[in-house]
ZALUM-404267 format. One record per residue: x, y, z of N, C-alpha, C in turn; residue number from 1. Coordinates in steps of 0.1 Angstrom, whole numbers, plus 5000, padded with zeros to 4 digits. Example, Ala and Ser with C-alpha at 12.3 -4.5 7.8 and 13.67 -1.06 7.14 Angstrom:
2
n_east, n_north, n_up, ca_east, ca_north, ca_up, c_east, c_north, c_up, nr
5132, 4943, 5078, 5123, 4955, 5078, 5132, 4967, 5078, 1
5128, 4978, 5071, 5137, 4989, 5071, 5129, 5000, 5079, 2
END
This chain:
230
n_east, n_north, n_up, ca_east, ca_north, ca_up, c_east, c_north, c_up, nr
5334, 4996, 4882, 5331, 4994, 4868, 5326, 5008, 4862, 1
5329, 5010, 4850, 5325, 5023, 4844, 5310, 5025, 4844, 2
5303, 5014, 4840, 5288, 5016, 4839, 5281, 5018, 4852, 3
5288, 5013, 4863, 5282, 5015, 4876, 5282, 5029, 4880, 4
5294, 5036, 4877, 5295, 5050, 4880, 5285, 5058, 4871, 5
5283, 5053, 4859, 5273, 5059, 4850, 5259, 5059, 4855, 6
5255, 5048, 4861, 5242, 5048, 4867, 5241, 5056, 4880, 7
5252, 5057, 4887, 5251, 5066, 4899, 5248, 5080, 4894, 8
5254, 5085, 4883, 5251, 5098, 4878, 5237, 5099, 4873, 9
5232, 5088, 4867, 5219, 5088, 4862, 5209, 5089, 4874, 10
5211, 5082, 4885, 5202, 5083, 4896, 5202, 5097, 4902, 11
5214, 5102, 4904, 5215, 5116, 4911, 5208, 5126, 4902, 12
5212, 5127, 4890, 5206, 5137, 4881, 5191, 5135, 4879, 13
5186, 5123, 4880, 5172, 5121, 4877, 5164, 5126, 4889, 14
5169, 5127, 4901, 5161, 5131, 4912, 5156, 5145, 4912, 15
5161, 5153, 4903, 5157, 5167, 4902, 5146, 5170, 4892, 16
5142, 5160, 4884, 5133, 5162, 4874, 5119, 5156, 4876, 17
5109, 5161, 4868, 5096, 5156, 4869, 5091, 5154, 4855, 18
5082, 5145, 4853, 5077, 5142, 4839, 5062, 5143, 4839, 19
5056, 5150, 4829, 5042, 5152, 4829, 5038, 5152, 4814, 20
5036, 5140, 4808, 5034, 5138, 4794, 5020, 5133, 4792, 21
5012, 5140, 4784, 4998, 5136, 4781, 4998, 5123, 4774, 22
5007, 5120, 4765, 5007, 5107, 4758, 5009, 5096, 4768, 23
5017, 5097, 4778, 5020, 5087, 4787, 5007, 5083, 4795, 24
4999, 5093, 4799, 4987, 5091, 4806, 4977, 5083, 4798, 25
4978, 5083, 4785, 4968, 5077, 4777, 4972, 5062, 4774, 26
4983, 5058, 4778, 4988, 5044, 4775, 4989, 5036, 4788, 27
4985, 5024, 4787, 4986, 5015, 4799, 5001, 5012, 4801, 28
5008, 5020, 4809, 5022, 5019, 4811, 5026, 5007, 4819, 29
5017, 5002, 4828, 5019, 4990, 4836, 5022, 4978, 4826, 30
5012, 4976, 4817, 5013, 4965, 4807, 5025, 4968, 4797, 31
5027, 4980, 4793, 5037, 4983, 4784, 5051, 4981, 4790, 32
5053, 4986, 4802, 5066, 4986, 4808, 5069, 4972, 4814, 33
5060, 4964, 4817, 5062, 4951, 4823, 5052, 4941, 4817, 34
5053, 4937, 4805, 5043, 4929, 4798, 5041, 4915, 4804, 35
5052, 4910, 4811, 5051, 4896, 4817, 5048, 4897, 4832, 36
5046, 4908, 4837, 5043, 4910, 4851, 5054, 4905, 4861, 37
5066, 4908, 4858, 5077, 4905, 4867, 5076, 4913, 4880, 38
5077, 4907, 4891, 5076, 4914, 4904, 5089, 4923, 4906, 39
5087, 4933, 4914, 5098, 4942, 4918, 5106, 4935, 4929, 40
5118, 4933, 4927, 5127, 4926, 4937, 5138, 4936, 4941, 41
5138, 4941, 4953, 5148, 4950, 4957, 5161, 4944, 4960, 42
5161, 4930, 4961, 5173, 4923, 4964, 5182, 4920, 4952, 43
5189, 4909, 4953, 5199, 4906, 4943, 5194, 4904, 4929, 44
5182, 4898, 4928, 5177, 4894, 4915, 5175, 4905, 4905, 45
5170, 4917, 4910, 5168, 4928, 4901, 5181, 4936, 4899, 46
5192, 4932, 4906, 5205, 4938, 4903, 5210, 4934, 4890, 47
5204, 4924, 4884, 5208, 4920, 4870, 5205, 4932, 4860, 48
5198, 4942, 4865, 5195, 4953, 4856, 5208, 4960, 4852, 49
5219, 4959, 4861, 5231, 4965, 4858, 5240, 4956, 4849, 50
5235, 4944, 4845, 5243, 4935, 4837, 5236, 4932, 4823, 51
5222, 4934, 4823, 5215, 4931, 4811, 5205, 4942, 4809, 52
5209, 4953, 4802, 5199, 4964, 4801, 5204, 4974, 4791, 53
5195, 4983, 4788, 5198, 4994, 4779, 5193, 5007, 4787, 54
5201, 5016, 4789, 5197, 5028, 4797, 5194, 5040, 4787, 55
5183, 5046, 4789, 5179, 5057, 4780, 5181, 5070, 4788, 56
5192, 5077, 4784, 5196, 5089, 4791, 5196, 5101, 4782, 57
5198, 5113, 4788, 5197, 5125, 4780, 5207, 5125, 4769, 58
5219, 5120, 4772, 5230, 5121, 4762, 5229, 5110, 4751, 59
5221, 5100, 4753, 5220, 5089, 4743, 5215, 5077, 4749, 60
5222, 5065, 4746, 5218, 5052, 4751, 5230, 5044, 4755, 61
5229, 5035, 4765, 5240, 5027, 4769, 5235, 5013, 4770, 62
5240, 5004, 4762, 5237, 4990, 4762, 5247, 4982, 4771, 63
5242, 4975, 4781, 5251, 4967, 4790, 5248, 4953, 4788, 64
5257, 4945, 4784, 5255, 4931, 4781, 5268, 4923, 4783, 65
5268, 4912, 4791, 5280, 4904, 4793, 5291, 4913, 4799, 66
5288, 4921, 4809, 5298, 4930, 4815, 5305, 4939, 4805, 67
5298, 4942, 4794, 5304, 4952, 4785, 5294, 4963, 4782, 68
5298, 4975, 4783, 5290, 4987, 4781, 5293, 4993, 4767, 69
5282, 4996, 4759, 5284, 5002, 4746, 5275, 5015, 4746, 70
5282, 5026, 4745, 5274, 5039, 4745, 5272, 5044, 4730, 71
5260, 5047, 4727, 5257, 5052, 4714, 5247, 5064, 4715, 72
5246, 5072, 4705, 5238, 5084, 4705, 5225, 5083, 4697, 73
5225, 5076, 4686, 5214, 5076, 4677, 5206, 5064, 4680, 74
5192, 5065, 4677, 5183, 5053, 4679, 5186, 5043, 4668, 75
5191, 5047, 4657, 5195, 5037, 4646, 5206, 5028, 4651, 76
5215, 5033, 4659, 5226, 5025, 4664, 5221, 5016, 4675, 77
5211, 5020, 4682, 5205, 5012, 4692, 5199, 4999, 4685, 78
5192, 5002, 4674, 5186, 4991, 4667, 5196, 4981, 4662, 79
5207, 4986, 4657, 5218, 4977, 4653, 5224, 4969, 4664, 80
5225, 4975, 4676, 5230, 4967, 4687, 5221, 4956, 4691, 81
5208, 4960, 4692, 5198, 4950, 4696, 5197, 4938, 4686, 82
5197, 4942, 4673, 5197, 4931, 4663, 5209, 4922, 4664, 83
5221, 4928, 4665, 5233, 4919, 4666, 5234, 4911, 4679, 84
5227, 4915, 4689, 5228, 4908, 4702, 5214, 4902, 4706, 85
5206, 4901, 4696, 5192, 4896, 4699, 5191, 4883, 4706, 86
5198, 4873, 4702, 5198, 4860, 4708, 5203, 4860, 4722, 87
5213, 4868, 4725, 5218, 4869, 4739, 5208, 4876, 4747, 88
5202, 4887, 4742, 5192, 4894, 4750, 5180, 4885, 4753, 89
5176, 4876, 4744, 5164, 4868, 4747, 5166, 4857, 4757, 90
5179, 4855, 4762, 5182, 4844, 4771, 5176, 4846, 4785, 91
5174, 4859, 4789, 5169, 4862, 4802, 5162, 4875, 4802, 92
5156, 4879, 4813, 5149, 4892, 4815, 5159, 4903, 4811, 93
5154, 4912, 4802, 5162, 4924, 4798, 5155, 4936, 4803, 94
5163, 4946, 4808, 5158, 4958, 4814, 5160, 4970, 4805, 95
5150, 4979, 4805, 5151, 4992, 4799, 5151, 5002, 4811, 96
5162, 5009, 4813, 5164, 5018, 4824, 5161, 5033, 4819, 97
5153, 5040, 4828, 5151, 5054, 4825, 5148, 5061, 4838, 98
5146, 5074, 4838, 5142, 5081, 4850, 5131, 5091, 4847, 99
5127, 5099, 4856, 5115, 5107, 4855, 5117, 5119, 4845, 100
5130, 5121, 4841, 5132, 5132, 4831, 5133, 5126, 4817, 101
5133, 5113, 4816, 5135, 5107, 4802, 5122, 5110, 4794, 102
5124, 5114, 4782, 5113, 5116, 4772, 5106, 5103, 4770, 103
5094, 5102, 4772, 5086, 5090, 4771, 5087, 5084, 4757, 104
5088, 5093, 4747, 5088, 5088, 4733, 5101, 5080, 4730, 105
5112, 5084, 4737, 5125, 5077, 4735, 5124, 5063, 4741, 106
5118, 5062, 4753, 5116, 5049, 4759, 5107, 5040, 4750, 107
5096, 5046, 4746, 5087, 5039, 4737, 5094, 5034, 4724, 108
5103, 5042, 4719, 5110, 5038, 4707, 5119, 5026, 4709, 109
5125, 5025, 4721, 5134, 5014, 4724, 5125, 5001, 4726, 110
5113, 5003, 4732, 5104, 4992, 4734, 5099, 4987, 4720, 111
5097, 4996, 4711, 5092, 4992, 4697, 5103, 4984, 4690, 112
5116, 4988, 4692, 5127, 4980, 4686, 5128, 4966, 4692, 113
5126, 4965, 4705, 5126, 4952, 4712, 5115, 4943, 4707, 114
5103, 4949, 4706, 5091, 4941, 4701, 5093, 4937, 4687, 115
5099, 4946, 4679, 5101, 4943, 4665, 5110, 4931, 4663, 116
5120, 4929, 4673, 5129, 4918, 4672, 5125, 4907, 4681, 117
5113, 4906, 4684, 5107, 4894, 4692, 5113, 4893, 4706, 118
5117, 4904, 4712, 5122, 4904, 4725, 5110, 4909, 4734, 119
5103, 4899, 4740, 5091, 4902, 4748, 5093, 4901, 4763, 120
5105, 4895, 4767, 5107, 4893, 4781, 5116, 4905, 4786, 121
5110, 4917, 4787, 5117, 4928, 4792, 5109, 4935, 4803, 122
5116, 4945, 4809, 5109, 4952, 4820, 5115, 4966, 4821, 123
5107, 4976, 4821, 5112, 4990, 4822, 5112, 4994, 4836, 124
5123, 5000, 4840, 5124, 5005, 4854, 5128, 5019, 4855, 125
5120, 5027, 4862, 5124, 5041, 4865, 5134, 5041, 4877, 126
5146, 5043, 4873, 5157, 5042, 4884, 5155, 5052, 4895, 127
5150, 5064, 4892, 5148, 5074, 4902, 5138, 5069, 4913, 128
5126, 5063, 4908, 5116, 5059, 4917, 5120, 5046, 4924, 129
5127, 5037, 4917, 5131, 5024, 4922, 5140, 5025, 4934, 130
5150, 5035, 4933, 5159, 5036, 4944, 5157, 5047, 4954, 131
5145, 5054, 4952, 5142, 5064, 4962, 5133, 5058, 4973, 132
5137, 5059, 4985, 5129, 5053, 4996, 5116, 5061, 4998, 133
5105, 5054, 5002, 5092, 5061, 5004, 5093, 5071, 5015, 134
5085, 5081, 5015, 5084, 5091, 5025, 5080, 5084, 5038, 135
5087, 5088, 5049, 5084, 5082, 5062, 5070, 5086, 5067, 136
5063, 5077, 5073, 5049, 5079, 5077, 5050, 5082, 5092, 137
5044, 5094, 5096, 5044, 5098, 5109, 5031, 5093, 5116, 138
5033, 5085, 5127, 5022, 5079, 5134, 5020, 5088, 5147, 139
5008, 5094, 5148, 5005, 5102, 5159, 4998, 5094, 5170, 140
5002, 5096, 5182, 4995, 5090, 5193, 4981, 5095, 5195, 141
4971, 5086, 5195, 4957, 5091, 5196, 4955, 5099, 5209, 142
4947, 5109, 5208, 4944, 5118, 5220, 4934, 5111, 5229, 143
4937, 5110, 5242, 4928, 5105, 5251, 4918, 5115, 5255, 144
4905, 5110, 5256, 4894, 5118, 5259, 4888, 5113, 5273, 145
4887, 5122, 5282, 4882, 5119, 5295, 4868, 5126, 5297, 146
4858, 5118, 5300, 4845, 5124, 5302, 4840, 5119, 5316, 147
4831, 5127, 5321, 4825, 5124, 5335, 4812, 5117, 5333, 148
4809, 5108, 5342, 4796, 5101, 5341, 4788, 5103, 5354, 149
4776, 5108, 5352, 4767, 5110, 5363, 4759, 5098, 5366, 150
4762, 5091, 5377, 4754, 5079, 5380, 4739, 5081, 5382, 151
4736, 5094, 5385, 4721, 5097, 5387, 4714, 5101, 5374, 152
4721, 5101, 5363, 4715, 5104, 5350, 4707, 5092, 5345, 153
4694, 5093, 5347, 4685, 5082, 5343, 4683, 5080, 5328, 154
4688, 5090, 5320, 4687, 5089, 5306, 4697, 5079, 5300, 155
4707, 5075, 5308, 4716, 5065, 5303, 4710, 5051, 5304, 156
4713, 5043, 5293, 4711, 5029, 5294, 4724, 5023, 5299, 157
4725, 5019, 5311, 4737, 5013, 5316, 4737, 4998, 5316, 158
4749, 4993, 5313, 4751, 4978, 5312, 4763, 4975, 5321, 159
4760, 4968, 5332, 4771, 4965, 5341, 4774, 4950, 5340, 160
4786, 4947, 5336, 4790, 4933, 5333, 4796, 4928, 5346, 161
4790, 4917, 5351, 4794, 4911, 5364, 4801, 4897, 5361, 162
4807, 4892, 5372, 4813, 4878, 5370, 4802, 4868, 5366, 163
4790, 4870, 5372, 4779, 4862, 5368, 4767, 4871, 5365, 164
4764, 4871, 5353, 4752, 4879, 5349, 4755, 4893, 5344, 165
4744, 4900, 5341, 4745, 4914, 5336, 4734, 4922, 5343, 166
4738, 4934, 5348, 4728, 4943, 5354, 4726, 4954, 5344, 167
4713, 4957, 5340, 4710, 4969, 5332, 4701, 4978, 5339, 168
4702, 4991, 5335, 4694, 5001, 5342, 4689, 5011, 5331, 169
4677, 5014, 5331, 4671, 5023, 5321, 4660, 5031, 5328, 170
4661, 5044, 5327, 4652, 5053, 5334, 4651, 5050, 5349, 171
4662, 5046, 5355, 4662, 5044, 5369, 4657, 5030, 5374, 172
4653, 5022, 5364, 4648, 5009, 5368, 4658, 4999, 5365, 173
4662, 4991, 5375, 4673, 4981, 5373, 4667, 4967, 5371, 174
4674, 4960, 5361, 4670, 4947, 5358, 4682, 4938, 5358, 175
4681, 4926, 5364, 4691, 4916, 5364, 4689, 4906, 5353, 176
4700, 4904, 5345, 4699, 4895, 5334, 4710, 4884, 5336, 177
4707, 4872, 5331, 4716, 4861, 5333, 4726, 4860, 5321, 178
4721, 4862, 5309, 4730, 4859, 5297, 4729, 4871, 5287, 179
4737, 4870, 5277, 4736, 4880, 5266, 4724, 4878, 5258, 180
4718, 4866, 5258, 4706, 4864, 5251, 4695, 4872, 5258, 181
4695, 4873, 5271, 4685, 4881, 5278, 4688, 4896, 5275, 182
4701, 4900, 5274, 4704, 4913, 5270, 4698, 4917, 5256, 183
4699, 4908, 5247, 4694, 4909, 5234, 4679, 4912, 5234, 184
4672, 4904, 5242, 4658, 4905, 5243, 4654, 4918, 5249, 185
4662, 4923, 5259, 4659, 4935, 5266, 4661, 4947, 5256, 186
4672, 4947, 5249, 4675, 4958, 5239, 4664, 4958, 5228, 187
4660, 4946, 5224, 4649, 4946, 5213, 4636, 4953, 5218, 188
4633, 4950, 5231, 4621, 4956, 5236, 4621, 4971, 5240, 189
4633, 4976, 5242, 4635, 4990, 5247, 4644, 4998, 5237, 190
4646, 4993, 5225, 4656, 5000, 5216, 4651, 5015, 5214, 191
4638, 5017, 5212, 4634, 5031, 5209, 4636, 5041, 5220, 192
4638, 5035, 5232, 4641, 5044, 5244, 4656, 5046, 5247, 193
4664, 5039, 5240, 4678, 5039, 5243, 4685, 5051, 5235, 194
4691, 5060, 5242, 4697, 5072, 5236, 4712, 5072, 5239, 195
4715, 5071, 5251, 4729, 5071, 5256, 4733, 5058, 5263, 196
4744, 5052, 5259, 4748, 5039, 5265, 4761, 5040, 5273, 197
4761, 5034, 5284, 4773, 5033, 5292, 4775, 5018, 5296, 198
4787, 5013, 5294, 4791, 5000, 5298, 4800, 5000, 5310, 199
4796, 4994, 5321, 4804, 4994, 5333, 4810, 4980, 5335, 200
4823, 4980, 5337, 4830, 4967, 5340, 4841, 4969, 5349, 201
4849, 4958, 5352, 4861, 4959, 5360, 4872, 4954, 5352, 202
4884, 4956, 5357, 4896, 4951, 5350, 4897, 4936, 5350, 203
4890, 4930, 5360, 4891, 4916, 5361, 4882, 4908, 5352, 204
4872, 4915, 5346, 4863, 4909, 5336, 4870, 4905, 5324, 205
4870, 4892, 5320, 4877, 4888, 5307, 4870, 4893, 5295, 206
4878, 4892, 5284, 4872, 4897, 5271, 4860, 4888, 5266, 207
4861, 4875, 5270, 4850, 4867, 5266, 4836, 4870, 5272, 208
4836, 4879, 5282, 4824, 4884, 5288, 4820, 4898, 5282, 209
4831, 4905, 5279, 4829, 4919, 5274, 4825, 4919, 5259, 210
4831, 4911, 5251, 4829, 4911, 5236, 4815, 4907, 5233, 211
4809, 4897, 5239, 4795, 4893, 5235, 4785, 4905, 5238, 212
4788, 4913, 5248, 4779, 4925, 5250, 4780, 4934, 5238, 213
4792, 4937, 5233, 4794, 4945, 5222, 4787, 4940, 5209, 214
4787, 4927, 5208, 4781, 4920, 5197, 4766, 4922, 5197, 215
4760, 4922, 5209, 4745, 4925, 5210, 4742, 4939, 5206, 216
4750, 4949, 5210, 4748, 4962, 5206, 4750, 4964, 5191, 217
4760, 4958, 5186, 4763, 4959, 5171, 4751, 4953, 5163, 218
4745, 4942, 5168, 4734, 4936, 5162, 4722, 4946, 5160, 219
4721, 4955, 5170, 4710, 4965, 5169, 4715, 4978, 5164, 220
4727, 4979, 5158, 4732, 4991, 5152, 4735, 5002, 5162, 221
4739, 4997, 5174, 4742, 5006, 5185, 4758, 5006, 5187, 222
4764, 5016, 5181, 4779, 5015, 5181, 4785, 5025, 5190, 223
4778, 5035, 5195, 4783, 5046, 5203, 4780, 5043, 5218, 224
4790, 5042, 5226, 4789, 5040, 5240, 4801, 5046, 5248, 225
4798, 5048, 5261, 4809, 5052, 5270, 4813, 5039, 5278, 226
4826, 5038, 5281, 4830, 5027, 5289, 4836, 5031, 5302, 227
4832, 5026, 5312, 4837, 5029, 5326, 4843, 5016, 5332, 228
4855, 5017, 5335, 4862, 5006, 5342, 4865, 5009, 5356, 229
4859, 5001, 5365, 4861, 5003, 5380, 4873, 4995, 5385, 230
END
């Protein structure tokens, strides 16, 4: 179809331009361009934009309705077309197509004509942005950090999670605890002496034993610790 090739040209030529208009920044373009809050649908539903729309291009305007394209140059001719096709335009969502190089005032003038003729069910689409895929996001693999742990360093508050119970050691003194409630009590009593924390566990210890220990530390705002898996 002729208008399909027309829009291909519109998309390609629009990719080279940028728009920076002070007036546009002062207007709520979200509400102005989509007054009824129609969602963006990249599928077939928004392809109706190529069947029911008016394109605002540098050379003029192109009204597409009922598989017929009418090209005009003057805004007065646009108004005549909208007036004469007003009832048909009102039947379904109508699109105003532009790109980043389109003069904002020209798009606004078309919206004013639609509003003047009680056409409220419209949506403005920036073709350039709509069909340009987002920039790919590069996900970097986090860097692994390996540190050594001196078992003889008595300044560590060590927590060893066992199959049954918890062993804690602080300043070289070891205490055997039965539950995380006991751990909570111990931390409450010695919090001012806790500076460095190390949690010692094995690969066989399930999460339901490991996570409650973290919850106790979190309760006391202790978020920094080293983990040793034996």
